[in-house]
C-alpha positions, -999 to +999 in steps of 0.1 A: -070-300-897-098-277-887-095-245-867-104-261-834-095-297-839-066-297-815-087-279-789-116-304-793-092-334-791-076-320-759-110-314-743-120-350-751-087-363-735-092-341-704-129-352-699-119-388-705-095-386-676-116-365-652-151-378-660-168-344-658-157-309-653-170-273-655-163-248-682-138-228-661-118-259-652-117-269-689-106-235-700-078-234-673-066-268-685-065-258-721-046-226-713-020-245-693-017-272-720-013-250-751+010-221-756-016-202-777-045-209-753-082-202-759-109-178-748-140-187-728-161-181-759-141-205-779-143-232-753-180-226-748-187-228-785-167-260-789-185-277-760-220-266-771-216-275-808-197-308-806-219-338-802-192-356-782-199-334-752-230-333-731-241-307-705-247-323-671-261-292-654-251-259-638-227-251-610-232-219-590-205-204-569-191-171-557-158-157-572-130-142-553-144-107-562-177-116-546-197-120-578-220-149-584-208-172-612-228-199-631-209-224-652-220-255-670-208-289-661-197-310-691-190-347-697-184-370-726-215-383-743-222-420-741-217-436-776 
């Protein structure tokens, strides 16, 4: 099993159940699901490099600290 196989499979299951989700929500789910968790860079790289995931667009919002945040919205690619 590759280094990120479990992470990739869990993201596929999560997106299959939610339809689409942004990167922060996916990271939060992965870190709640696994004891070892993942970093934002790991999740972003998995999403960007795996052909099973497709970027739907960008979501802009303001964080609790007042900073502007831009995150990508992801979904499963149609086969």
